[in-house]
C-alpha positions in Angstrom: 0.0 0.0 -0.5 3.1 2.6 0.8 4.2 2.0 -2.5 1.1 2.2 -4.6 0.4 5.9 -2.1 3.9 7.3 -3.1 3.6 6.3 -6.6 0.0 7.6 -6.6 1.0 11.2 -5.2 4.3 11.2 -7.6 1.4 11.2 -10.4 -0.2 13.7 -9.1 2.8 15.9 -8.8 3.1 15.1 -12.5 2.8 18.2 -15.3 -0.2 18.2 -16.8 1.5 17.3 -20.3 3.3 14.7 -18.2 0.4 13.4 -16.7 -1.2 13.0 -20.3 1.7 11.1 -22.1 2.2 8.9 -18.9 -1.8 7.6 -19.4 -1.4 7.6 -23.5 1.8 5.3 -22.5 0.1 3.3 -20.3 -3.3 2.4 -22.2 -1.2 1.8 -25.4 1.3 -0.7 -23.8 -1.7 -2.3 -21.8 -4.0 -2.9 -25.1 -0.2 -4.0 -27.1 0.4 -6.4 -24.4 -2.6 -7.5 -24.2 -3.5 -8.5 -27.9 0.1 -9.7 -28.5 0.1 -12.2 -25.5 -3.5 -13.8 -26.2 -2.2 -13.8 -29.8 0.8 -15.8 -28.6 -0.7 -18.5 -26.4 -3.6 -18.7 -28.9 -1.1 -19.4 -32.2 0.6 -21.5 -29.7 -2.2 -23.3 -29.3 -3.0 -24.0 -32.7 0.3 -24.8 -34.0 0.8 -27.6 -31.3 -2.7 -28.9 -31.8 -2.0 -29.0 -35.9 1.7 -30.6 -35.0 0.4 -33.1 -32.2 -2.8 -34.3 -35.1 0.0 -34.9 -37.3 1.8 -36.6 -35.4 -1.1 -38.7 -34.6 -2.3 -39.2 -38.0 1.7 -40.1 -39.3 1.6 -42.7 -36.5 -1.9 -44.4 -37.4 -0.7 -44.5 -41.2 2.6 -45.9 -40.7 1.0 -49.0 -38.9 -1.6 -49.3 -41.3 1.2 -49.6 -44.0 3.3 -52.0 -41.9 -0.3 -54.0 -41.1 -0.8 -53.8 -44.9 2.6 -54.9 -46.0 3.3 -57.9 -43.2 -0.6 -59.3 -44.7 1.0 -59.8 -47.6 3.9 -62.2 -46.6 0.5 -63.7 -44.6 -1.5 -64.1 -47.5 1.5 -65.6 -49.1 2.5 -68.0 -46.2 -1.6 -69.0 -46.8 -1.1 -69.4 -50.5 1.5 -72.0 -49.7 0.2 -73.9 -47.6 -2.9 -73.9 -49.3 -1.2 -75.1 -52.6 -2.5 -78.1 -54.2 1.0 -79.7 -55.3 2.6 -78.7 -51.7 -0.5 -80.9 -50.1 0.2 -83.6 -51.6 4.0 -83.9 -51.8 3.9 -83.0 -48.2 1.2 -85.8 -47.4 3.7 -88.5 -49.0 5.4 -90.7 -46.9 9.3 -90.2 -48.3 10.0 -93.9 -47.6 7.6 -95.0 -50.4 9.2 -92.1 -53.3 12.4 -93.3 -55.3 15.0 -90.8 -55.2 14.1 -89.7 -58.9 10.5 -88.8 -57.7 12.2 -87.2 -54.4 14.3 -85.0 -56.9 10.9 -84.4 -59.0 8.8 -83.2 -55.8 11.6 -80.7 -54.9 12.5 -79.2 -58.5 8.5 -78.8 -58.7 7.7 -77.3 -55.0 10.7 -75.2 -56.0 9.4 -73.7 -59.0 6.1 -72.7 -56.9 7.9 -71.1 -54.1 10.4 -69.2 -57.0 7.3 -67.5 -58.3 6.6 -66.1 -54.5 10.3 -65.1 -53.8 11.0 -61.4 -54.6 14.9 -61.3 -53.4 14.4 -57.0 -52.4 12.6 -57.9 -49.7 13.1 -61.2 -48.7 16.5 -63.6 -47.8 14.7 -66.8 -48.1 11.7 -69.2 -48.2 12.0 -72.6 -46.6 9.2 -75.5 -45.9 10.3 -78.0 -43.6 7.8 -81.4 -43.9 6.8 -83.6 -41.7 7.8 -86.2 -44.0 11.8 -85.7 -43.6 11.1 -83.3 -46.6 12.7 -79.5 -46.8 12.5 -77.4 -49.7 14.3 -74.2 -49.4 13.8 -71.2 -51.9 16.8 -69.8 -53.0 18.1 -73.2 -53.6 21.4 -72.8 -52.4 20.6 -71.0 -49.0 22.3 -72.3 -46.0 21.0 -71.7 -42.9 24.3 -70.4 -40.7 23.3 -70.4 -37.0 21.3 -67.0 -37.5 18.2 -66.7 -35.4 16.2 -69.6 -34.2 16.5 -73.6 -36.0 14.7 -75.5 -38.0 12.9 -76.6 -35.0 12.5 -73.7 -33.2 10.1 -72.4 -35.7 8.4 -76.2 -36.3 7.8 -75.7 -32.5 6.5 -72.0 -32.5 4.1 -72.7 -35.8 2.2 -75.4 -33.8 1.7 -73.5 -31.1 -0.7 -70.9 -33.3 -2.0 -74.1 -35.6 -2.5 -72.4 -39.3 -1.7 -69.1 -38.3 1.1 -66.9 -39.3 3.4 -66.4 -36.1 5.8 -63.1 -36.8 8.6 -63.2 -35.1 11.2 -60.3 -34.7 15.1 -60.4 -35.3 15.6 -57.3 -36.5 18.4 -55.9 -34.2 20.2 -58.9 -34.2 20.6 -59.9 -37.4 18.1 -57.8 -39.4 15.2 -60.2 -40.1 12.0 -60.9 -39.8 10.3 -64.4 -39.8 6.5 -65.2 -40.9 5.8 -68.6 -39.7 2.7 -71.3 -40.7 2.2 -74.6 -40.2 0.9 -76.6 -42.9 -2.3 -78.2 -42.5 -3.9 -80.7 -44.4 -7.1 -79.8 -46.4 -9.0 -82.5 -45.9 -9.1 -82.4 -42.0 -7.8 -79.1 -41.2 -6.2 -80.6 -37.9 -3.0 -83.4 -39.5 0.0 -80.9 -39.9 2.5 -82.1 -42.8 5.0 -79.0 -42.4 6.0 -75.6 -41.7 6.3 -72.5 -44.1 9.4 -70.2 -43.0 9.4 -66.8 -44.9 12.0 -64.9 -44.2 12.0 -60.9 -44.6 14.9 -58.2 -44.8 13.8 -55.5 -41.8 15.1 -52.6 -44.1 11.7 -53.6 -46.0 9.9 -52.3 -42.8 12.2 -49.3 -42.8 11.4 -48.2 -46.0 7.9 -47.4 -45.1 10.4 -44.5 -43.1 11.8 -42.8 -45.3 9.7 -40.2 -46.2 8.4 -40.0 -42.6 9.7 -35.9 -41.2 10.2 -36.1 -37.6 12.7 -33.4 -37.4 16.3 -34.5 -36.5 15.7 -35.1 -32.5 12.2 -36.8 -33.2 11.9 -40.6 -34.5 9.2 -43.1 -35.4 10.1 -46.5 -33.8 7.9 -50.1 -34.8 8.4 -52.9 -31.4 6.9 -56.0 -31.3 4.6 -57.6 -29.0 7.1 -57.9 -26.7 8.6 -54.7 -26.3 11.6 -55.2 -28.5 12.5 -52.5 -30.8 11.8 -53.8 -34.9 13.0 -50.8 -36.3 14.9 -48.0 -33.9 16.6 -44.7 -34.7 19.1 -43.3 -32.1 19.4 -42.5 -29.9 16.2 -44.0 -29.0 17.2 -47.7 -29.6 19.4 -47.2 -26.4 18.5 -49.7 -24.0 17.4 -47.3 -21.4 15.4 -44.8 -24.1 13.2 -48.3 -25.1 12.7 -49.3 -21.7 11.4 -45.4 -21.1 9.4 -45.9 -24.1 8.3 -49.6 -23.3 6.4 -48.1 -20.4 5.3 -45.0 -21.8 3.3 -47.1 -24.5 1.9 -49.7 -22.2 -1.8 -49.1 -23.4 -3.2 -49.9 -26.8 -2.8 -46.0 -28.3 -2.4 -42.8 -26.9 -0.4 -39.3 -26.8 0.8 -37.4 -24.8 4.1 -35.1 -23.6 6.9 -37.2 -21.9 10.5 -37.7 -21.0 12.5 -39.1 -22.8 16.5 -39.4 -22.2 15.7 -35.8 -20.0 14.1 -34.7 -23.1 10.7 -33.2 -23.3 8.4 -34.8 -26.4 5.6 -35.2 -27.5 4.5 -38.8 -27.8 2.0 -40.8 -29.8 1.8 -44.3 -30.3 -1.1 -46.8 -31.9 -1.2 -51.1 -31.4 -1.5 -53.1 -34.5 -4.7 -55.4 -34.3 -3.1 -57.8 -36.2 0.8 -58.0 -35.1 0.6 -56.7 -32.0 3.2 -54.0 -32.7 3.2 -50.8 -31.9 4.1 -48.0 -33.7 5.3 -45.2 -31.7 6.4 -41.4 -33.3 7.9 -39.5 -31.2 8.5 -35.2 -31.6 10.4 -32.9 -29.7 9.0 -29.8 -27.6 11.3 -28.1 -29.8 9.6 -29.1 -32.6 6.1 -28.9 -31.5 6.6 -25.0 -31.1 8.8 -23.9 -33.6 6.3 -22.4 -35.6 5.0 -20.2 -32.4 8.5 -19.2 -31.6 8.8 -17.5 -34.6 5.2 -15.9 -34.1 6.6 -14.6 -30.8 9.8 -13.3 -31.9 7.7 -11.4 -34.9 5.4 -10.0 -32.3 8.2 -9.1 -30.1 9.6 -6.6 -33.2 6.2 -5.2 -34.1 5.0 -4.7 -30.5 8.9 -2.5 -30.1 8.0 -0.7 -33.0 4.1 -0.1 -32.3 5.4 1.0 -28.6 8.5 3.2 -29.8 5.5 4.7 -32.2 3.4 5.1 -29.6 6.0 6.7 -27.4 6.3 9.6 -30.1 3.2 9.7 -30.5 1.5 10.2 -26.8 4.7 12.7 -26.5 2.7 14.8 -30.3 -0.2 14.7 -28.4 0.6 15.9 -24.8 2.1 18.8 -26.5 -0.8 19.4 -28.6 -2.8 19.5 -25.9 -0.7 21.5 -22.8 0.8 24.2 -25.8 -2.3 26.1 -25.9 -2.5 25.9 -22.5 0.7 27.4 -21.9 0.0 29.8 -24.7 -2.8 31.2 -22.7 -0.3 30.8 -19.1 1.7 33.8 -20.1 -0.9 37.0 -21.1 -3.0 35.4 -17.8 -0.1 36.0 -15.9 0.9 39.5 -17.3 -2.8 40.4 -16.5 -2.6 39.3 -12.7 0.8 41.9 -12.3 -1.6 44.9 -13.9 -0.8 44.6 -17.5 -3.4 44.4 -19.7 -1.8 45.5 -22.8 -1.2 42.0 -24.2 -4.2 40.2 -26.0 -5.3 36.9 -25.5 -5.0 34.1 -28.3 -8.2 33.4 -30.2 -9.9 30.5 -29.3 -8.8 29.2 -33.0 -5.7 29.5 -33.0 -5.5 27.9 -29.7 -7.9 24.8 -30.5 -8.8 24.5 -27.3 -12.6 24.8 -28.7 -13.6 27.5 -25.8 
């Protein structure tokens, strides 16, 4: 209260010109700052929502693209599993076949598999028959101990019985596996063998080439166990992966989170097909980059307006007080008894009186 009282007294003691000037400046400053601050926060909210919506929509599109790509491979495994020739050969007792018949059967199945083999995205297609027959494309492919063994694949496929199981080995060997059990068509119960399609994980990484989440952001793809399928640095580090795994514990969502001590906007979506999670990460600096540019421009504009207001207020105050000062001179002389000086006309004084 004491400070306010002193300020008020100081204002009262000011000359009328300074009072007018000060009031004018305060009104202008309050108006400019009020409009500027409200505009800044409004624009920040608009650009923040726009960027976050882009993040969420991009994550959904990537998740859909990954599902579509993997479903195509799933369809391929089904085509091979239900092929009549493959069904016939792997439902035949190998002991009853001669060596010549076995070679002919292998060549027949290889020709079917070759029509579906794509070297750009696949490492190999393998079929392990329960009758002991093994067919691989390319035929020169030789497993060198990378990833699970054929026995592990067969056991895995038997658990899912006719459905494709996806296995992530991207971080270790850069591969994804689609594993499916071949069941006899007539009974749909009797297992005949296992189809294994080995995919290059770069196939999925290619889907992210045109995604721009700025240099400090990234898109991650994690399997149902939370292990990275595709992860860029520094978000591929174990500590960052664990933090992201905890953040993306639910099926989908978006929020501002701290990863590695930095603040990010994180959105994620879980695929209903594979159970894999697509996670989009974008830095808050990027999120509010446009609003920061607006803030900088607003500061410059505000300073220019304040400078203009300062000059205008001074001119305005002088315009009001100058006629009054001109009247005071003859009034003081009249008070001293000197009446030989005339008063300025009202028109010249522009006071209106």
